[in-house]
All heavy atoms as an XYZ file, in Angstrom:
769
protein
N    -217.372   -116.110     81.494
C    -217.317   -115.945     80.048
C    -215.851   -115.928     79.625
O    -215.024   -115.313     80.281
C    -218.018   -114.649     79.677
C    -218.270   -114.497     78.209
S    -219.300   -113.060     77.817
C    -220.855   -113.553     78.517
N    -215.557   -116.578     78.538
C    -214.195   -116.668     78.011
C    -214.174   -116.352     76.522
O    -215.202   -116.466     75.855
C    -213.642   -118.079     78.212
O    -213.511   -118.373     79.570
N    -213.002   -116.003     75.994
C    -212.893   -115.788     74.545
C    -213.187   -117.076     73.786
O    -213.010   -118.182     74.305
C    -211.431   -115.377     74.353
C    -210.954   -114.944     75.684
C    -211.736   -115.733     76.682
N    -213.607   -116.915     72.549
C    -213.864   -118.047     71.660
C    -212.574   -118.385     70.914
O    -212.190   -117.693     69.989
C    -214.972   -117.676     70.675
C    -215.285   -118.778     69.692
O    -214.730   -119.890     69.811
O    -216.107   -118.524     68.791
N    -211.929   -119.460     71.346
C    -210.682   -119.880     70.727
C    -210.907   -120.935     69.643
O    -209.954   -121.543     69.172
C    -209.722   -120.431     71.789
C    -209.290   -119.408     72.790
C    -209.793   -119.429     74.081
C    -208.388   -118.412     72.440
C    -209.396   -118.480     75.010
C    -207.988   -117.459     73.363
C    -208.499   -117.498     74.653
N    -212.139   -121.126     69.210
C    -212.451   -122.187     68.253
C    -211.775   -121.968     66.896
O    -211.563   -122.926     66.156
C    -213.962   -122.324     68.060
O    -214.507   -121.156     67.472
N    -211.410   -120.735     66.585
C    -210.735   -120.441     65.313
C    -209.254   -120.165     65.511
O    -208.589   -119.689     64.604
C    -211.425   -119.270     64.628
C    -212.853   -119.587     64.228
C    -213.518   -118.408     63.590
C    -214.964   -118.747     63.296
N    -215.766   -117.574     62.973
N    -208.735   -120.427     66.699
C    -207.312   -120.222     66.954
C    -207.047   -119.068     67.891
O    -207.821   -118.796     68.804
N    -205.945   -118.375     67.652
C    -205.518   -117.277     68.509
C    -206.479   -116.095     68.414
O    -207.091   -115.859     67.369
C    -204.123   -116.817     68.094
C    -203.008   -117.850     68.148
C    -201.709   -117.259     67.611
C    -202.814   -118.370     69.558
N    -206.581   -115.356     69.522
C    -207.378   -114.131     69.519
C    -206.458   -112.950     69.838
O    -205.525   -113.080     70.636
C    -208.558   -114.186     70.520
C    -209.509   -115.314     70.172
C    -208.082   -114.307     71.943
N    -206.697   -111.796     69.215
C    -205.886   -110.625     69.509
C    -206.181   -110.101     70.910
O    -207.325   -110.146     71.379
C    -206.301   -109.606     68.442
C    -207.588   -110.084     67.906
C    -207.684   -111.546     68.169
N    -205.131   -109.607     71.564
C    -205.251   -109.002     72.884
C    -204.654   -107.604     72.828
O    -203.449   -107.436     72.631
C    -204.531   -109.851     73.924
N    -205.495   -106.614     72.977
C    -205.068   -105.225     73.033
C    -204.720   -104.940     74.493
O    -205.507   -105.231     75.393
C    -206.183   -104.278     72.552
C    -205.769   -102.826     72.710
C    -206.565   -104.590     71.122
N    -203.536   -104.373     74.710
C    -203.079   -104.089     76.070
C    -203.048   -102.582     76.265
O    -202.405   -101.858     75.499
C    -201.688   -104.708     76.328
C    -201.245   -104.434     77.752
C    -201.709   -106.204     76.047
N    -203.762   -102.130     77.300
C    -203.941   -100.706     77.551
C    -203.480   -100.373     78.970
O    -203.747   -101.135     79.905
C    -205.430   -100.382     77.400
C    -205.820    -98.954     77.619
C    -207.326    -98.763     77.522
O    -208.098    -99.575     78.023
N    -207.733    -97.697     76.884
N    -202.798    -99.258     79.130
C    -202.400    -98.786     80.454
C    -203.671    -98.401     81.224
O    -204.443    -97.560     80.770
C    -201.463    -97.591     80.331
C    -200.890    -97.147     81.658
O    -201.673    -96.847     82.587
O    -199.654    -97.067     81.773
N    -203.890    -99.009     82.385
C    -205.102    -98.757     83.165
C    -205.163    -97.326     83.687
O    -206.252    -96.774     83.846
C    -205.196    -99.752     84.318
N    -204.023    -96.718     83.939
C    -203.996    -95.367     84.502
C    -204.190    -94.281     83.451
O    -204.874    -93.291     83.702
C    -202.680    -95.137     85.251
N    -203.607    -94.481     82.267
C    -203.613    -93.408     81.262
C    -204.533    -93.677     80.072
O    -204.859    -92.764     79.330
C    -202.199    -93.174     80.703
O    -201.803    -94.333     79.951
C    -201.204    -92.908     81.816
N    -204.888    -94.946     79.849
C    -205.685    -95.301     78.679
C    -204.857    -95.510     77.425
O    -205.391    -95.882     76.380
N    -203.542    -95.275     77.500
C    -202.673    -95.444     76.338
C    -202.622    -96.913     75.910
O    -202.486    -97.802     76.745
C    -201.262    -94.970     76.678
C    -200.277    -95.077     75.543
C    -198.877    -94.608     75.919
O    -198.598    -94.445     77.119
O    -198.079    -94.412     75.002
N    -202.725    -97.164     74.605
C    -202.566    -98.512     74.079
C    -201.073    -98.816     74.054
O    -200.290    -98.084     73.456
C    -203.189    -98.657     72.677
C    -202.895   -100.034     72.104
C    -204.685    -98.421     72.741
N    -200.689    -99.905     74.709
C    -199.284   -100.241     74.854
C    -198.797   -101.255     73.832
O    -197.678   -101.151     73.341
C    -199.020   -100.781     76.259
C    -199.362    -99.832     77.400
C    -199.152   -100.517     78.739
C    -198.539    -98.554     77.296
N    -199.612   -102.247     73.532
C    -199.172   -103.297     72.614
C    -200.361   -104.117     72.149
O    -201.460   -104.021     72.694
C    -198.129   -104.204     73.272
C    -198.626   -104.959     74.485
S    -197.359   -105.984     75.282
C    -197.336   -107.412     74.214
N    -200.115   -104.911     71.134
C    -201.061   -105.902     70.641
C    -200.322   -107.230     70.622
O    -199.196   -107.316     70.116
C    -201.524   -105.555     69.226
C    -202.348   -106.631     68.536
C    -203.731   -106.733     69.152
C    -202.450   -106.352     67.050
N    -200.938   -108.232     71.190
C    -200.365   -109.575     71.178
C    -201.502   -110.553     70.925
O    -202.633   -110.131     70.650
C    -199.659   -109.863     72.498
N    -201.225   -111.827     71.018
C    -202.243   -112.848     70.775
C    -202.292   -113.815     71.940
O    -201.287   -114.050     72.613
C    -201.947   -113.587     69.465
C    -202.109   -112.671     68.283
C    -201.040   -111.914     67.824
C    -203.343   -112.514     67.674
C    -201.201   -111.028     66.771
C    -203.506   -111.637     66.624
C    -202.437   -110.898     66.173
O    -202.599   -110.014     65.143
N    -203.479   -114.341     72.170
C    -203.682   -115.292     73.252
C    -204.305   -116.568     72.716
O    -205.103   -116.525     71.776
C    -204.605   -114.709     74.324
C    -204.088   -113.463     74.982
S    -205.219   -112.816     76.228
C    -204.495   -113.546     77.689
N    -203.930   -117.682     73.344
C    -204.632   -118.931     73.153
C    -205.297   -119.255     74.493
O    -205.207   -118.471     75.448
C    -203.701   -120.047     72.674
C    -202.596   -120.386     73.651
O    -202.526   -119.815     74.765
O    -201.770   -121.251     73.308
N    -205.973   -120.384     74.580
C    -206.696   -120.729     75.807
C    -205.760   -120.829     77.008
O    -206.115   -120.423     78.122
C    -207.465   -122.035     75.607
N    -204.556   -121.345     76.801
C    -203.612   -121.479     77.903
C    -203.135   -120.116     78.394
O    -203.028   -119.878     79.607
C    -202.428   -122.349     77.483
C    -201.501   -122.673     78.631
C    -200.373   -123.622     78.250
O    -200.159   -123.879     77.048
O    -199.706   -124.092     79.174
N    -202.844   -119.198     77.490
C    -202.427   -117.852     77.882
C    -203.549   -117.147     78.645
O    -203.299   -116.462     79.641
C    -202.015   -117.047     76.652
N    -204.783   -117.310     78.192
C    -205.944   -116.736     78.873
C    -206.050   -117.303     80.294
O    -206.218   -116.561     81.258
C    -207.203   -117.009     78.070
C    -208.471   -116.607     78.745
C    -209.397   -117.437     79.298
C    -208.967   -115.273     78.935
N    -210.433   -116.703     79.826
C    -210.195   -115.376     79.616
C    -208.484   -114.020     78.600
C    -210.959   -114.263     79.973
C    -209.240   -112.906     78.958
C    -210.458   -113.030     79.629
N    -205.906   -118.614     80.427
C    -206.007   -119.269     81.737
C    -204.918   -118.769     82.676
O    -205.187   -118.403     83.824
C    -205.930   -120.786     81.582
C    -206.068   -121.552     82.905
C    -205.908   -123.058     82.713
N    -204.639   -123.439     82.109
C    -203.471   -123.444     82.761
N    -203.392   -123.086     84.017
N    -202.364   -123.817     82.126
N    -203.675   -118.709     82.177
C    -202.552   -118.266     83.005
C    -202.720   -116.797     83.418
O    -202.412   -116.432     84.553
C    -201.222   -118.447     82.270
C    -200.825   -119.875     81.999
C    -200.277   -120.562     83.215
C    -198.856   -120.123     83.477
N    -198.240   -120.846     84.602
N    -203.211   -115.972     82.519
C    -203.452   -114.564     82.828
C    -204.473   -114.443     83.947
O    -204.272   -113.703     84.907
C    -203.923   -113.803     81.574
O    -202.878   -113.838     80.601
C    -204.290   -112.364     81.891
N    -205.552   -115.194     83.844
C    -206.615   -115.141     84.855
C    -206.131   -115.699     86.196
O    -206.490   -115.189     87.244
C    -207.839   -115.900     84.372
C    -208.401   -115.399     83.040
C    -209.041   -114.059     83.122
N    -210.316   -114.220     83.786
C    -211.067   -113.220     84.205
N    -210.668   -111.991     84.025
N    -212.208   -113.430     84.798
N    -205.317   -116.742     86.155
C    -204.831   -117.363     87.397
C    -203.793   -116.513     88.116
O    -203.788   -116.449     89.341
C    -204.209   -118.728     87.100
C    -205.197   -119.814     86.799
C    -204.543   -121.134     86.433
O    -203.290   -121.220     86.377
O    -205.291   -122.097     86.187
N    -202.889   -115.890     87.360
C    -201.753   -115.191     87.969
C    -201.959   -113.693     88.146
O    -201.243   -113.069     88.926
C    -200.475   -115.392     87.133
O    -200.638   -114.736     85.862
C    -200.161   -116.869     86.940
N    -202.884   -113.108     87.368
C    -203.056   -111.663     87.407
C    -201.984   -110.910     86.641
O    -201.881   -109.693     86.732
N    -201.180   -111.637     85.871
C    -200.148   -111.044     85.010
C    -200.448   -111.426     83.562
O    -201.052   -112.458     83.294
C    -198.756   -111.525     85.427
C    -198.345   -111.052     86.811
C    -196.931   -111.480     87.179
N    -196.655   -112.888     86.939
C    -196.916   -113.870     87.810
N    -197.472   -113.605     88.975
N    -196.621   -115.118     87.515
N    -199.966   -110.621     82.635
C    -200.262   -110.824     81.218
C    -199.410   -111.950     80.625
O    -198.183   -111.902     80.693
C    -200.037   -109.535     80.441
N    -200.083   -112.931     80.041
C    -199.457   -114.047     79.326
C    -199.993   -114.042     77.894
O    -201.160   -113.720     77.663
C    -199.819   -115.375     79.966
C    -199.142   -115.639     81.268
C    -199.460   -115.080     82.475
C    -198.055   -116.526     81.507
N    -198.628   -115.575     83.440
C    -197.764   -116.460     82.878
C    -197.304   -117.372     80.683
C    -196.744   -117.206     83.447
C    -196.299   -118.118     81.255
C    -196.023   -118.026     82.624
N    -199.136   -114.430     76.947
C    -199.524   -114.430     75.546
C    -199.016   -115.692     74.862
O    -198.291   -116.492     75.451
C    -198.952   -113.184     74.847
C    -199.389   -111.914     75.498
C    -198.510   -111.166     76.264
C    -200.686   -111.464     75.358
C    -198.907   -109.994     76.881
C    -201.108   -110.287     75.972
C    -200.213   -109.557     76.727
N    -199.398   -115.829     73.600
C    -198.918   -116.941     72.785
C    -198.374   -116.362     71.487
O    -199.009   -115.514     70.863
C    -200.045   -117.924     72.455
C    -199.586   -119.037     71.586
N    -199.081   -120.203     72.091
C    -199.515   -119.157     70.241
C    -198.722   -120.995     71.098
N    -198.985   -120.384     69.963
N    -197.197   -116.805     71.109
C    -196.677   -116.436     69.794
C    -196.247   -117.701     69.071
O    -195.918   -118.707     69.704
C    -195.494   -115.458     69.900
O    -194.314   -116.123     70.284
N    -196.269   -117.639     67.768
C    -195.886   -118.813     66.973
C    -194.419   -119.151     67.170
O    -194.026   -120.300     67.084
C    -196.214   -118.567     65.509
C    -197.711   -118.549     65.273
C    -198.063   -118.292     63.815
N    -199.489   -118.226     63.659
C    -200.194   -117.104     63.663
N    -199.593   -115.938     63.812
N    -201.495   -117.132     63.510
N    -193.598   -118.139     67.432
C    -192.161   -118.366     67.625
C    -191.827   -118.843     69.033
O    -191.027   -119.750     69.204
C    -191.387   -117.071     67.352
C    -191.421   -116.632     65.914
C    -190.694   -115.313     65.707
O    -190.030   -114.834     66.653
O    -190.806   -114.760     64.612
N    -192.415   -118.208     70.036
C    -192.051   -118.476     71.425
C    -193.010   -119.393     72.151
O    -192.704   -119.852     73.250
C    -191.969   -117.154     72.190
C    -190.908   -116.235     71.648
C    -191.035   -114.811     72.113
N    -190.950   -114.649     73.547
C    -190.998   -113.473     74.150
N    -191.139   -112.379     73.445
N    -190.911   -113.379     75.454
N    -194.167   -119.631     71.607
C    -195.185   -120.392     72.330
C    -195.746   -119.547     73.458
O    -195.872   -118.335     73.343
N    -196.050   -120.173     74.586
C    -196.595   -119.476     75.741
C    -195.497   -118.631     76.398
O    -194.398   -119.132     76.637
C    -197.143   -120.500     76.748
C    -197.764   -119.944     78.019
C    -199.065   -119.214     77.701
C    -198.004   -121.067     79.009
N    -195.795   -117.357     76.678
C    -194.801   -116.508     77.345
C    -195.478   -115.472     78.222
O    -196.566   -114.994     77.929
C    -193.866   -115.829     76.337
C    -194.530   -114.938     75.316
C    -195.204   -115.327     74.197
C    -194.578   -113.514     75.325
N    -195.666   -114.232     73.509
C    -195.292   -113.110     74.179
C    -194.074   -112.535     76.185
C    -195.528   -111.771     73.869
C    -194.307   -111.202     75.870
C    -195.015   -110.832     74.724
N    -194.811   -115.193     79.337
C    -195.280   -114.154     80.242
C    -194.575   -112.850     79.899
O    -193.344   -112.801     79.834
C    -194.983   -114.512     81.694
C    -195.451   -113.438     82.658
C    -195.052   -113.677     84.103
O    -194.389   -114.694     84.383
O    -195.403   -112.828     84.936
N    -195.331   -111.791     79.708
C    -194.753   -110.483     79.407
C    -193.867   -110.057     80.577
O    -194.302   -110.030     81.719
C    -195.860   -109.452     79.170
C    -195.368   -108.048     78.986
C    -194.526   -107.921     77.743
C    -194.071   -106.481     77.575
N    -192.787   -106.383     76.945
N    -192.609   -109.780     80.271
C    -191.675   -109.281     81.261
C    -190.972   -110.336     82.088
O    -190.218   -109.994     82.999
N    -191.167   -111.608     81.785
C    -190.545   -112.669     82.583
C    -189.019   -112.567     82.573
O    -188.379   -112.841     83.579
C    -190.987   -114.042     82.091
N    -188.443   -112.158     81.451
C    -186.979   -112.033     81.397
C    -186.515   -110.583     81.586
O    -185.469   -110.355     82.168
C    -186.421   -112.575     80.061
O    -187.044   -111.895     78.982
C    -186.673   -114.059     79.936
N    -187.296   -109.617     81.137
C    -186.891   -108.206     81.216
C    -187.270   -107.544     82.536
O    -186.710   -106.509     82.887
C    -187.536   -107.406     80.081
O    -188.946   -107.325     80.272
N    -188.249   -108.114     83.227
C    -188.771   -107.476     84.433
C    -189.900   -106.501     84.149
O    -190.514   -105.963     85.062
N    -190.206   -106.275     82.870
C    -191.261   -105.340     82.476
C    -192.615   -106.049     82.438
O    -193.283   -106.113     81.408
C    -190.940   -104.717     81.120
C    -189.656   -103.936     81.145
O    -189.303   -103.347     82.167
N    -188.935   -103.940     80.055
N    -193.009   -106.559     83.590
C    -194.258   -107.317     83.696
C    -195.463   -106.395     83.589
O    -195.336   -105.165     83.651
C    -194.310   -108.083     85.024
O    -194.175   -107.147     86.084
C    -193.219   -109.136     85.101
N    -196.620   -107.018     83.440
C    -197.862   -106.268     83.358
C    -198.874   -106.898     84.306
O    -199.305   -108.033     84.101
C    -198.408   -106.282     81.939
C    -197.544   -105.548     80.971
S    -198.247   -105.565     79.318
C    -197.226   -104.316     78.556
N    -199.242   -106.154     85.339
C    -200.271   -106.593     86.276
C    -201.628   -106.292     85.647
O    -201.916   -105.140     85.295
C    -200.127   -105.843     87.597
C    -201.245   -106.120     88.568
C    -201.275   -105.125     89.719
O    -200.515   -104.139     89.701
O    -202.088   -105.339     90.622
N    -202.446   -107.295     85.501
C    -203.755   -107.117     84.873
C    -204.744   -106.595     85.909
O    -204.998   -107.243     86.930
C    -204.261   -108.431     84.242
C    -205.648   -108.236     83.658
C    -203.279   -108.907     83.171
N    -205.284   -105.424     85.635
C    -206.268   -104.786     86.498
C    -207.669   -105.224     86.099
O    -208.542   -105.426     86.945
C    -206.145   -103.248     86.402
C    -207.235   -102.551     87.186
C    -204.772   -102.805     86.858
N    -207.876   -105.373     84.787
C    -209.203   -105.710     84.264
C    -209.049   -106.381     82.914
O    -208.176   -106.022     82.132
C    -210.018   -104.416     84.106
C    -211.402   -104.600     83.584
C    -212.150   -103.271     83.444
O    -211.517   -102.228     83.177
O    -213.374   -103.302     83.597
N    -209.896   -107.357     82.655
C    -209.961   -107.998     81.341
C    -211.380   -107.833     80.815
O    -212.354   -108.009     81.560
C    -209.599   -109.476     81.436
N    -211.482   -107.503     79.549
C    -212.780   -107.360     78.884
C    -212.750   -108.148     77.587
O    -211.704   -108.314     76.969
C    -213.073   -105.891     78.560
C    -213.270   -105.000     79.750
C    -214.639   -105.240     80.345
N    -214.855   -104.440     81.524
C    -215.840   -103.579     81.659
N    -216.683   -103.373     80.668
N    -215.989   -102.929     82.779
N    -213.916   -108.603     77.160
C    -214.076   -109.299     75.885
C    -214.944   -108.456     74.977
O    -215.860   -107.777     75.450
C    -214.732   -110.662     76.104
C    -214.035   -111.593     77.090
C    -214.867   -112.844     77.308
C    -212.650   -111.933     76.616
N    -214.684   -108.515     73.679
C    -215.538   -107.768     72.759
C    -216.865   -108.503     72.577
O    -217.064   -109.606     73.084
C    -214.829   -107.490     71.434
C    -214.794   -108.676     70.506
O    -214.891   -109.828     70.974
O    -214.661   -108.462     69.293
N    -217.765   -107.889     71.832
C    -219.126   -108.404     71.677
C    -219.192   -109.774     71.014
O    -220.122   -110.539     71.267
C    -219.978   -107.406     70.909
S    -219.311   -106.987     69.281
N    -218.207   -110.120     70.186
C    -218.181   -111.418     69.503
C    -217.329   -112.454     70.231
O    -217.177   -113.569     69.743
C    -217.639   -111.255     68.073
C    -218.546   -110.408     67.211
O    -219.783   -110.531     67.356
O    -218.024   -109.625     66.403
N    -216.741   -112.059     71.344
C    -215.869   -112.930     72.145
C    -214.632   -113.386     71.382
O    -214.055   -114.423     71.687
C    -216.638   -114.152     72.680
C    -217.890   -113.870     73.497
C    -218.564   -115.178     73.900
C    -217.579   -113.014     74.708
N    -214.210   -112.584     70.375
C    -213.044   -112.994     69.596
C    -211.868   -112.028     69.706
O    -210.937   -112.065     68.911
C    -213.412   -113.250     68.138
C    -213.943   -112.032     67.416
O    -214.012   -110.940     68.018
O    -214.284   -112.166     66.235
N    -211.903   -111.154     70.704
C    -210.738   -110.336     71.027
C    -210.824   -109.923     72.496
O    -211.893   -109.903     73.101
C    -210.599   -109.130     70.098
O    -211.720   -108.291     70.195
N    -209.658   -109.602     73.039
C    -209.513   -109.321     74.463
C    -208.924   -107.929     74.649
O    -208.055   -107.505     73.879
C    -208.565   -110.365     75.104
C    -208.259   -110.040     76.551
C    -209.132   -111.766     74.973
N    -209.386   -107.240     75.667
C    -208.778   -105.995     76.113
C    -208.240   -106.244     77.514
O    -208.988   -106.649     78.407
C    -209.796   -104.857     76.144
C    -209.323   -103.545     76.782
C    -208.206   -102.914     75.960
C    -210.484   -102.584     76.957
N    -206.936   -106.037     77.693
C    -206.331   -106.128     79.012
C    -205.946   -104.737     79.463
O    -205.173   -104.052     78.792
C    -205.080   -107.012     78.985
C    -205.244   -108.473     78.616
C    -203.885   -109.165     78.628
C    -206.209   -109.171     79.560
N    -206.495   -104.303     80.580
C    -206.092   -103.042     81.198
C    -205.076   -103.406     82.263
O    -205.355   -104.232     83.133
C    -207.305   -102.316     81.751
C    -208.242   -101.880     80.613
C    -209.526   -101.228     81.098
N    -209.390   -100.410     82.268
C    -209.082    -99.100     82.285
N    -208.879    -98.457     81.155
N    -208.986    -98.435     83.422
N    -203.876   -102.809     82.174
C    -202.752   -103.252     83.001
C    -202.052   -102.104     83.711
O    -202.156   -100.945     83.300
C    -201.711   -104.016     82.152
C    -202.332   -105.201     81.426
C    -201.007   -103.088     81.158
N    -201.317   -102.470     84.756
C    -200.333   -101.593     85.381
C    -198.978   -102.116     84.928
O    -198.529   -103.162     85.410
C    -200.437   -101.631     86.908
C    -201.683   -100.950     87.419
O    -202.152    -99.978     86.856
N    -202.227   -101.462     88.507
N    -198.322   -101.434     83.983
C    -197.036   -101.918     83.486
C    -195.901   -101.606     84.466
O    -195.891   -100.537     85.076
C    -196.852   -101.159     82.173
C    -197.631    -99.892     82.358
C    -198.781   -100.239     83.270
N    -194.962   -102.536     84.582
C    -193.796   -102.329     85.448
C    -192.616   -101.762     84.671
O    -191.522   -101.662     85.215
C    -193.397   -103.647     86.105
N    -192.833   -101.403     83.437
C    -191.772   -100.854     82.591
C    -192.281   -100.720     81.178
O    -193.486   -100.841     80.922
N    -191.376   -100.495     80.231
C    -191.787   -100.342     78.830
C    -192.479   -101.596     78.295
O    -192.113   -102.710     78.673
C    -190.480   -100.099     78.086
C    -189.408    -99.968     79.095
C    -189.938   -100.397     80.403
N    -193.438   -101.393     77.422
C    -194.148   -102.512     76.809
C    -193.401   -103.071     75.604
O    -193.452   -104.264     75.329
C    -195.548   -102.082     76.380
N    -192.711   -102.208     74.886
C    -192.089   -102.600     73.627
C    -190.706   -103.207     73.831
O    -189.940   -102.754     74.688
C    -191.986   -101.380     72.714
S    -191.439   -101.783     71.044
N    -190.386   -104.189     73.004
C    -189.062   -104.815     73.072
C    -187.939   -103.844     72.707
O    -186.781   -104.080     73.016
C    -189.008   -106.060     72.185
C    -188.963   -105.748     70.725
N    -190.087   -105.401     70.004
C    -187.924   -105.706     69.864
C    -189.736   -105.170     68.760
N    -188.427   -105.348     68.634
N    -188.288   -102.700     72.081
C    -187.289   -101.690     71.729
C    -186.941   -100.796     72.918
O    -186.021    -99.994     72.829
C    -187.800   -100.783     70.597
O    -188.915   -100.013     71.097
C    -188.207   -101.578     69.371
N    -187.711   -100.921     73.998
C    -187.530   -100.060     75.164
C    -188.495    -98.891     75.194
O    -188.517    -98.124     76.156
N    -189.315    -98.747     74.154
C    -190.313    -97.677     74.122
C    -191.474    -98.032     75.049
O    -191.796    -99.204     75.257
C    -190.829    -97.472     72.702
N    -192.103    -97.028     75.591
C    -193.233    -97.235     76.502
C    -194.357    -98.014     75.819
O    -194.952    -98.896     76.396
C    -193.738    -95.882     76.990
C    -194.977    -95.984     77.827
C    -195.352    -94.685     78.501
N    -196.700    -94.737     79.015
C    -197.090    -95.497     80.020
N    -196.244    -96.285     80.619
N    -198.356    -95.485     80.428
N    -194.638    -97.667     74.579
C    -195.676    -98.311     73.783
C    -195.078    -98.826     72.483
O    -194.123    -98.243     71.961
C    -196.789    -97.282     73.452
O    -197.675    -97.789     72.480
N    -195.652    -99.870     71.953
C    -195.210   -100.389     70.652
C    -195.714    -99.514     69.507
O    -195.249    -99.651     68.378
C    -195.717   -101.816     70.456
S    -194.971   -103.001     71.600
N    -196.649    -98.618     69.790
C    -197.268    -97.800     68.756
C    -196.647    -96.402     68.711
O    -197.253    -95.417     69.106
C    -198.783    -97.725     68.983
C    -199.459    -99.052     68.788
C    -199.694    -99.879     69.868
C    -199.821    -99.482     67.529
C    -200.289   -101.116     69.688
C    -200.421   -100.720     67.332
C    -200.658   -101.532     68.430
N    -195.420    -96.332     68.204
C    -194.736    -95.044     68.112
C    -194.379    -94.671     66.693
O    -193.918    -93.545     66.438
C    -193.476    -95.037     68.985
C    -192.483    -96.132     68.669
C    -191.553    -95.993     67.654
C    -192.486    -97.309     69.408
C    -190.648    -96.993     67.377
C    -191.587    -98.313     69.153
C    -190.659    -98.169     68.124
N    -194.566    -95.552     65.732
C    -194.263    -95.242     64.327
C    -195.434    -94.525     63.669
O    -196.575    -94.965     63.780
C    -193.951    -96.515     63.542
C    -192.637    -97.137     63.958
O    -191.618    -96.471     63.952
N    -192.677    -98.411     64.328
N    -195.128    -93.435     62.980
C    -196.157    -92.724     62.219
C    -196.041    -93.125     60.766
O    -194.945    -93.167     60.212
C    -195.987    -91.228     62.371
C    -196.256    -90.762     63.784
C    -196.279    -89.244     63.893
O    -196.651    -88.565     62.917
O    -195.928    -88.757     64.980
N    -197.172    -93.428     60.109
C    -197.120    -93.830     58.701
C    -196.697    -92.675     57.808
O    -196.865    -91.505     58.165
C    -198.550    -94.268     58.391
C    -199.394    -93.621     59.440
C    -198.528    -93.406     60.642
N    -196.171    -93.027     56.641
C    -195.772    -92.010     55.664
C    -196.993    -91.336     55.080
O    -198.042    -91.884     54.961
C    -194.982    -92.652     54.515
C    -193.658    -93.229     55.013
O    -193.155    -92.750     56.050
O    -193.154    -94.155     54.368
């Protein structure tokens, strides 16, 4: 079973497999999904960068422990073992801002 990419990119929620903490949200296309499944590392697609492997330049890779699809097959959950911070700011998670 694979995500339904017929409408374009699908959101990918990335969760720490050990703690359950949500680390980041990114988007995947069919190629990113294929590369993730083949390599066991998290790959994503962005409009600016195209296909990219998380941590390829920083070393903060994400080993995928488990992948799940939602009931409509239009979003992905990746449970990962992170090798470092998930956020480009250096924070462990991208979700550290509290709303006003």
